[in-house]
N, C-alpha and C positions, 0 to 999 in steps of 0.2 A: 504494499500499499504506500509506504513512505519512500521506499527505495534504499533503506539502509540494510546493511548485513546484520545477521543475528549477533555476531560478535560486537558490532558497534552499538547495538541496542543494549547489550549487557553492560557495556562501559557507560552509557548514558544512565541506565538504571542505577549503577553503582556510584553515580554522581562524580565520576572522574572526568567526564567531558559534558559539555552542553551542546544540545543539537543546534544546528544552524538555524538562524531566524526564519529562513524560508519554510521550515518544517513546523513552526510553532502553531500556526492555525490548524493544520491537520492534526497535530498532537492534542490540541485543546478539544477538538471535536471527538477524538477517541475517548477522552475522559469526561466528556460532557460539560466542558467549560465554554461559556459563551463570552467572548471578549474580543475587542477589536485589537488589531496589531499595535495600534498607538498605545492602548492601555498596557499590553504585554511588554512592549519596549520600555515604557515608563517604569514598570516594576523592576525590570532587569537592571536598568540604570540606577534606580534607587538602591537596590541590593548591592550593586557594585560599589557605589559611594560609601555605603555603610561598611563594607568589607575593607575598604581602604583607609577608613578612619581609625 
């Protein structure tokens, strides 16, 4: 469906990598999240800023 390998999916689930933003909307649909790309990007940048503080 998304086009990643099973091994890459395992790495994402283990939180060692973050999926590319082009996959976020499809991933959100898989888990039943309804959000715009703008909202998702805003959350990612907020989390990144917190992590750097």
